[in-house]
C-alpha positions as CSV (number, residue, x, y, z in Angstrom):
1,X,11.4,-0.6,-28.8
2,X,8.0,-1.2,-27.3
3,X,7.6,0.6,-23.9
4,X,6.4,-2.6,-22.2
5,X,9.4,-4.6,-23.4
6,X,11.9,-1.9,-22.3
7,X,10.2,-1.6,-18.9
8,X,10.4,-5.3,-18.3
9,X,14.1,-5.3,-19.2
10,X,14.8,-2.3,-16.9
11,X,12.9,-3.9,-14.1
12,X,14.9,-7.1,-14.2
13,X,18.2,-5.2,-14.3
14,X,17.2,-2.9,-11.5
15,X,16.0,-5.7,-9.3
16,X,19.1,-7.9,-9.8
17,X,21.3,-4.9,-9.1
18,X,19.5,-4.1,-5.9
19,X,19.2,-7.6,-4.4
20,X,22.5,-7.3,-2.4
21,X,21.3,-4.1,-0.9
22,X,18.0,-5.6,0.2
23,X,19.5,-8.6,1.8
24,X,22.3,-6.6,3.5
25,X,19.9,-4.4,5.4
26,X,19.6,-5.5,9.1
27,X,16.1,-5.8,10.6
28,X,15.2,-2.7,12.6
29,X,12.2,-2.7,14.9
30,X,12.0,1.1,14.6
31,X,13.2,2.1,11.1
32,X,11.4,0.3,8.2
33,X,13.6,-1.7,5.9
34,X,14.0,0.3,2.7
35,X,14.4,-1.0,-0.9
36,X,16.2,1.0,-3.5
37,X,14.0,1.3,-6.6
38,X,15.6,2.0,-10.0
39,X,13.5,4.6,-11.8
40,X,12.0,4.1,-15.2
41,X,9.0,4.6,-17.4
42,X,5.7,2.7,-17.0
43,X,2.0,3.0,-17.8
44,X,0.0,4.4,-14.9
45,X,-3.5,3.0,-14.7
46,X,-5.3,0.2,-16.6
47,X,-6.4,-0.1,-20.2
48,X,-10.1,0.2,-20.9
49,X,-10.0,-3.4,-22.3
50,X,-8.9,-4.8,-18.9
51,X,-11.6,-6.8,-17.1
52,X,-12.8,-4.8,-14.1
53,X,-11.4,-1.5,-15.5
54,X,-12.8,1.5,-13.7
55,X,-13.1,5.0,-15.1
56,X,-10.8,6.5,-12.6
57,X,-8.0,4.1,-13.6
58,X,-7.7,5.9,-16.9
59,X,-6.5,7.2,-19.2
60,X,-3.3,5.2,-19.1
61,X,-0.3,7.5,-19.1
62,X,3.3,7.0,-19.7
63,X,5.0,8.3,-16.5
64,X,8.7,8.5,-15.7
65,X,9.5,7.7,-12.1
66,X,12.9,8.8,-10.7
67,X,14.9,6.4,-8.6
68,X,13.8,6.4,-5.0
69,X,13.4,4.1,-2.0
70,X,10.3,2.5,-0.5
71,X,9.7,0.4,2.6
72,X,9.7,-3.3,1.9
73,X,6.6,-3.7,4.1
74,X,3.8,-1.6,5.5
75,X,4.7,0.3,8.6
76,X,4.1,-2.1,11.6
77,X,2.3,-1.4,14.8
78,X,5.6,-1.8,16.6
79,X,7.3,0.8,14.5
80,X,4.4,3.2,14.9
81,X,4.5,2.5,18.7
82,X,8.1,3.7,18.8
83,X,7.0,6.9,17.2
84,X,4.2,7.5,19.6
85,X,6.4,6.7,22.7
86,X,9.3,8.8,21.4
87,X,7.4,12.1,21.3
88,X,4.1,11.5,23.1
89,X,2.1,11.8,19.9
90,X,-1.6,11.4,20.2
91,X,-4.5,11.7,17.8
92,X,-8.2,11.9,18.3
93,X,-8.9,10.5,14.9
94,X,-12.1,8.5,14.9
95,X,-11.6,5.0,13.7
96,X,-14.2,2.9,11.8
97,X,-14.1,-0.8,12.7
98,X,-15.9,-3.9,11.4
99,X,-19.0,-4.9,13.3
100,X,-20.3,-8.4,13.8
101,X,-22.7,-7.8,10.9
102,X,-19.9,-7.0,8.5
103,X,-20.6,-3.3,8.4
104,X,-18.4,-0.4,9.4
105,X,-19.1,1.8,12.4
106,X,-17.3,4.3,14.5
107,X,-16.1,2.8,17.8
108,X,-15.1,5.5,20.2
109,X,-12.8,3.1,22.0
110,X,-11.0,2.0,18.8
111,X,-7.4,3.1,18.1
112,X,-4.2,1.9,16.5
113,X,-3.7,-0.2,19.7
114,X,-7.3,-1.5,19.7
115,X,-8.6,-1.9,16.1
116,X,-11.2,-4.5,17.0
117,X,-9.2,-7.6,16.4
118,X,-6.0,-9.1,17.8
119,X,-2.7,-7.9,16.5
120,X,1.0,-8.1,17.4
121,X,3.7,-5.5,16.8
122,X,4.6,-7.4,13.6
123,X,1.1,-6.5,12.0
124,X,0.6,-3.4,9.9
125,X,-0.6,-0.4,11.9
126,X,-4.2,0.6,11.2
127,X,-6.6,3.2,12.5
128,X,-4.3,6.0,11.5
129,X,-5.4,9.0,9.5
130,X,-3.5,10.6,6.6
131,X,-2.1,13.2,9.0
132,X,-1.0,10.6,11.4
133,X,0.9,8.8,8.7
134,X,2.5,12.1,7.6
135,X,3.5,12.8,11.2
136,X,5.2,9.4,11.5
137,X,7.1,10.0,8.2
138,X,8.3,13.4,9.4
139,X,9.4,12.0,12.8
140,X,11.3,9.2,11.0
141,X,13.1,11.7,8.8
142,X,14.2,13.7,11.9
143,X,15.3,10.5,13.7
144,X,17.5,9.5,10.7
145,X,19.0,12.9,10.3
146,X,17.1,14.2,7.3
147,X,16.6,11.0,5.2
148,X,13.5,12.6,3.8
149,X,10.9,10.1,4.6
150,X,7.4,10.7,3.2
151,X,4.3,9.0,1.9
152,X,4.8,7.6,-1.6
153,X,3.1,9.2,-4.6
154,X,0.5,7.2,-6.3
155,X,2.7,6.8,-9.3
156,X,5.6,5.6,-7.2
157,X,3.4,3.1,-5.5
158,X,1.9,1.7,-8.7
159,X,5.3,1.5,-10.3
160,X,6.5,-0.7,-7.5
161,X,3.2,-2.7,-7.2
162,X,3.3,-3.5,-10.9
163,X,7.1,-4.2,-10.9
164,X,7.3,-4.3,-14.7
165,X,4.2,-6.5,-15.1
166,X,1.3,-5.6,-17.4
167,X,-1.1,-8.2,-16.1
168,X,-4.2,-7.5,-14.0
169,X,-2.6,-8.8,-10.9
170,X,1.2,-8.6,-10.2
171,X,1.3,-12.4,-10.1
172,X,-0.6,-12.9,-13.4
173,X,-4.2,-13.1,-14.5
174,X,-5.7,-15.8,-12.2
175,X,-7.7,-14.0,-9.6
176,X,-8.3,-17.1,-7.5
177,X,-4.5,-17.4,-6.8
178,X,-4.5,-14.3,-4.5
179,X,-4.4,-16.4,-1.3
180,X,-0.9,-17.6,-2.2
181,X,0.3,-14.1,-2.5
182,X,-1.6,-11.9,-0.2
183,X,-4.3,-11.4,2.5
184,X,-7.7,-10.6,1.0
185,X,-11.3,-11.5,1.7
186,X,-11.2,-15.3,1.6
187,X,-13.0,-18.3,3.0
188,X,-11.8,-17.5,6.5
189,X,-13.5,-14.1,6.2
190,X,-16.6,-15.5,4.7
191,X,-17.0,-17.8,7.6
192,X,-17.2,-14.8,9.9
193,X,-19.2,-12.6,7.5
194,X,-21.4,-15.0,5.4
195,X,-23.0,-12.1,3.5
196,X,-19.7,-11.1,1.9
197,X,-20.2,-12.1,-1.7
198,X,-16.9,-10.4,-2.5
199,X,-14.9,-13.0,-0.6
200,X,-13.0,-15.6,-2.6
201,X,-13.1,-19.4,-2.1
202,X,-9.4,-19.8,-1.3
203,X,-8.0,-19.6,2.2
204,X,-5.1,-17.2,3.0
205,X,-5.2,-18.1,6.7
206,X,-6.3,-14.7,8.1
207,X,-9.6,-13.1,8.6
208,X,-8.1,-9.7,9.6
209,X,-4.5,-8.4,9.2
210,X,-1.6,-10.7,8.8
211,X,2.0,-10.0,10.1
212,X,3.9,-8.2,7.4
213,X,5.9,-10.5,5.1
214,X,3.7,-13.5,5.9
215,X,3.5,-14.6,2.3
216,X,7.2,-14.4,1.6
217,X,6.7,-13.9,-2.1
218,X,8.1,-10.5,-3.0
219,X,7.4,-9.1,-6.4
220,X,10.1,-8.4,-9.0
221,X,11.2,-5.3,-7.0
222,X,11.5,-7.2,-3.7
223,X,8.4,-5.4,-2.2
224,X,5.9,-7.3,-0.1
225,X,2.3,-6.7,0.9
226,X,1.8,-4.0,-1.8
227,X,-1.5,-5.7,-2.5
228,X,-3.9,-6.8,0.2
229,X,-3.5,-6.9,4.0
230,X,-4.3,-3.2,4.5
231,X,-5.0,-0.2,2.2
232,X,-2.2,2.3,2.2
233,X,-2.4,6.1,2.3
234,X,-0.8,7.9,-0.7
235,X,0.6,11.5,-0.7
236,X,-1.9,12.4,-3.5
237,X,-5.1,14.2,-3.5
238,X,-7.7,12.1,-5.3
239,X,-9.0,13.1,-8.7
240,X,-11.4,11.0,-10.7
241,X,-9.0,10.5,-13.6
242,X,-5.3,10.2,-14.4
243,X,-5.5,13.0,-16.9
244,X,-3.8,15.5,-14.7
245,X,-1.3,13.1,-13.1
246,X,2.3,14.5,-13.1
247,X,4.4,12.8,-15.8
248,X,7.4,12.9,-13.5
249,X,6.0,10.5,-10.9
250,X,5.1,13.2,-8.4
251,X,2.0,13.4,-6.2
252,X,-1.2,15.2,-7.3
253,X,-1.5,18.3,-5.0
254,X,-4.6,20.5,-4.7
255,X,-5.3,23.4,-2.4
256,X,-8.7,22.1,-1.3
257,X,-8.3,18.3,-1.1
258,X,-11.5,16.5,-0.2
259,X,-10.2,12.9,-0.4
260,X,-6.8,11.3,-0.3
261,X,-5.8,8.3,-2.5
262,X,-5.5,4.9,-0.9
263,X,-4.1,1.9,-2.8
264,X,-3.7,-1.8,-2.6
265,X,-6.9,-3.4,-1.2
266,X,-7.1,-5.0,2.2
267,X,-8.1,-8.1,4.2
268,X,-11.8,-7.4,3.7
269,X,-11.7,-7.0,-0.1
270,X,-11.8,-9.7,-2.7
271,X,-9.8,-10.2,-5.9
272,X,-11.6,-7.4,-7.9
273,X,-10.1,-4.8,-5.6
274,X,-6.6,-6.5,-5.5
275,X,-5.9,-5.5,-9.1
276,X,-2.7,-3.3,-9.2
277,X,-4.5,-0.5,-10.9
278,X,-7.5,-0.3,-8.6
279,X,-7.8,3.0,-6.8
280,X,-9.6,3.9,-3.5
281,X,-10.1,7.3,-1.8
282,X,-11.3,8.6,1.5
283,X,-11.5,11.6,3.7
284,X,-7.9,11.9,5.1
285,X,-9.1,13.0,8.5
286,X,-10.7,9.6,9.2
287,X,-9.2,6.2,9.8
288,X,-10.2,2.6,9.3
289,X,-9.1,-0.7,10.8
290,X,-8.2,-1.9,7.3
291,X,-6.1,1.2,6.4
292,X,-2.4,1.8,7.1
293,X,0.6,3.1,5.1
294,X,4.2,2.5,4.0
295,X,6.9,5.2,3.6
296,X,9.1,6.3,0.7
297,X,12.2,8.5,0.5
298,X,14.5,9.9,-2.2
299,X,17.6,8.0,-3.0
300,X,20.5,8.8,-0.7
301,X,23.1,11.0,-2.4
């Protein structure tokens, strides 16, 4: 059987089997809502024939991802606040924010509480470094008696983001439809930053971050905001190819890691960057007002 056909069948069966679990979980202002993901095999990366394909999205590899759990949404500012207040966590991570000219600059007064634009506690937390995100996951694991929270591997993230699809975008091939599904650089953003030629013509309603779950159109696994809104830190060290990616869905680890992988695109990126296979990378010691994270965990025994 063709791998793409078998993956699509497994995805549908896994999603239908997990719907009850997703709906049964109560909302928790501290602990993120977790979705059980049935493992399976998929193609990591994009084919060279895909429009917009980048060299670091290849070569495509068949990767087998074990069953695990992932947060339905990006970690919110309210959830991160609970972590900070519980243990007095502080970070001197410099945060880059968007200036009036549409360019990034270090604002010494910027932080997760003050990213340069208005947020509520329902928005995804931003201005957090890779180490900050790891510290949050470790604290959450301690709070929940060893549930093993962590950052997702890049393979796990892409497995969920694609959710069995083989199209350029998880919703299909029409790049101009992104405003119906996510928060990217749109007409609202273009009005603020006229020089952004990467902005689309549609209007998703937000120039900056949107509250998590705003678009209410989960993908086939029930995950939301995987694409757009904010970039998300991965556990992986960035390499310029998928050649050495673990076939078991694990994270790429290196002793001297210069950049960490970030995935998903954000409010200031247009449709080209909202492809499910697109990869970003940055120095893990820095932070941006368009960069947050979500958490993953192994399946409960």
